[in-house]
C-alpha positions as CSV (number, residue, x, y, z in Angstrom):
1,X,-22.5,-25.7,17.7
2,X,-20.9,-29.1,18.3
3,X,-22.9,-30.6,15.4
4,X,-21.3,-28.1,13.0
5,X,-17.9,-28.9,14.4
6,X,-18.5,-32.6,14.0
7,X,-19.7,-32.1,10.5
8,X,-16.6,-29.9,9.6
9,X,-14.3,-32.5,11.0
10,X,-16.0,-35.3,9.1
11,X,-15.9,-33.4,5.9
12,X,-12.3,-32.2,6.3
13,X,-10.5,-35.2,7.8
14,X,-12.4,-38.3,6.9
15,X,-14.3,-37.6,3.6
16,X,-11.7,-35.0,2.4
17,X,-14.3,-33.4,0.1
18,X,-15.5,-36.6,-1.4
19,X,-19.0,-36.6,0.1
20,X,-21.9,-37.5,-2.2
21,X,-23.3,-34.0,-1.9
22,X,-20.0,-32.4,-3.2
23,X,-20.1,-31.0,-6.8
24,X,-17.8,-32.9,-9.1
25,X,-16.1,-31.6,-12.2
26,X,-15.2,-34.0,-14.9
27,X,-13.6,-31.4,-17.1
28,X,-11.3,-28.4,-16.4
29,X,-12.9,-24.9,-16.4
30,X,-11.1,-24.2,-19.7
31,X,-13.0,-27.0,-21.4
32,X,-16.3,-25.5,-20.2
33,X,-15.7,-21.9,-21.3
34,X,-17.7,-21.1,-24.4
35,X,-16.4,-18.9,-27.2
36,X,-17.8,-15.4,-27.6
37,X,-19.7,-16.3,-30.8
38,X,-21.7,-19.0,-28.8
39,X,-22.8,-16.5,-26.2
40,X,-25.3,-13.7,-26.1
41,X,-24.5,-10.5,-24.3
42,X,-26.4,-9.8,-21.1
43,X,-28.2,-6.5,-21.0
44,X,-28.3,-5.3,-17.4
45,X,-30.8,-2.6,-16.4
46,X,-29.4,0.7,-15.0
47,X,-29.0,0.7,-11.2
48,X,-32.2,2.0,-9.5
49,X,-30.5,3.2,-6.3
50,X,-33.0,1.2,-4.1
51,X,-32.3,-2.5,-4.9
52,X,-29.4,-2.2,-7.3
53,X,-26.5,0.2,-7.2
54,X,-23.7,1.3,-9.3
55,X,-20.3,-0.4,-9.2
56,X,-18.5,2.2,-7.0
57,X,-21.3,2.3,-4.5
58,X,-21.3,-1.5,-4.3
59,X,-17.5,-1.6,-3.9
60,X,-17.6,1.0,-1.1
61,X,-20.3,-0.9,0.8
62,X,-18.5,-4.1,0.5
63,X,-15.7,-2.8,2.7
64,X,-13.1,-4.0,0.2
65,X,-9.8,-2.1,0.5
66,X,-7.0,-2.0,-2.0
67,X,-3.8,0.0,-1.8
68,X,-3.1,2.2,-4.8
69,X,0.2,0.4,-5.4
70,X,-1.2,-3.1,-4.8
71,X,0.0,-5.6,-7.4
72,X,-2.4,-6.9,-10.0
73,X,-4.6,-9.8,-9.2
74,X,-3.8,-11.6,-12.4
75,X,-0.2,-12.1,-13.6
76,X,0.6,-13.5,-17.0
77,X,3.9,-15.4,-17.4
78,X,6.3,-13.8,-19.8
79,X,6.3,-16.7,-22.2
80,X,2.5,-16.4,-22.5
81,X,2.3,-12.7,-23.0
82,X,0.5,-13.0,-26.3
83,X,-2.3,-15.3,-25.0
84,X,-4.5,-12.5,-23.5
85,X,-4.7,-10.7,-26.8
86,X,-4.4,-13.4,-29.4
87,X,-6.5,-16.1,-27.8
88,X,-8.4,-14.8,-24.7
89,X,-9.8,-11.6,-26.1
90,X,-10.2,-12.5,-29.7
91,X,-11.9,-15.9,-29.1
92,X,-13.5,-15.5,-25.6
93,X,-14.0,-11.7,-25.3
94,X,-11.5,-11.5,-22.4
95,X,-13.2,-13.4,-19.5
96,X,-10.3,-12.4,-17.2
97,X,-11.7,-8.9,-17.2
98,X,-14.8,-10.3,-15.3
99,X,-12.9,-12.4,-12.7
100,X,-13.0,-9.6,-10.2
101,X,-16.5,-8.1,-9.4
102,X,-14.9,-4.7,-8.6
103,X,-13.3,-4.8,-12.1
104,X,-9.8,-4.0,-10.7
105,X,-8.2,-7.0,-12.4
106,X,-5.4,-5.8,-14.6
107,X,-3.0,-7.9,-16.5
108,X,0.6,-7.6,-15.5
109,X,3.3,-9.2,-17.6
């Protein structure tokens, strides 16, 4: 127990996330996102009910709770309202629709 506490303190207060074992990103995520014509669609098998389950069953078992009137997870600024349609969907096939595994991410302007 104390070893984990010591490690956490070392990582947080002394190294501040700069340990040699920490992954480093030399580019922003947007520079690493491939356009839709450079990717191949993934064909997932149908859920078998034993090892894999449908989305609603997985969501129910996760214990995730959302109110019906809960605000959207993703909010687009008014001056960028055209970006999701003109850029994101047309060039990248709308990756923001895959940010939330429960597929409850909706764009709100």
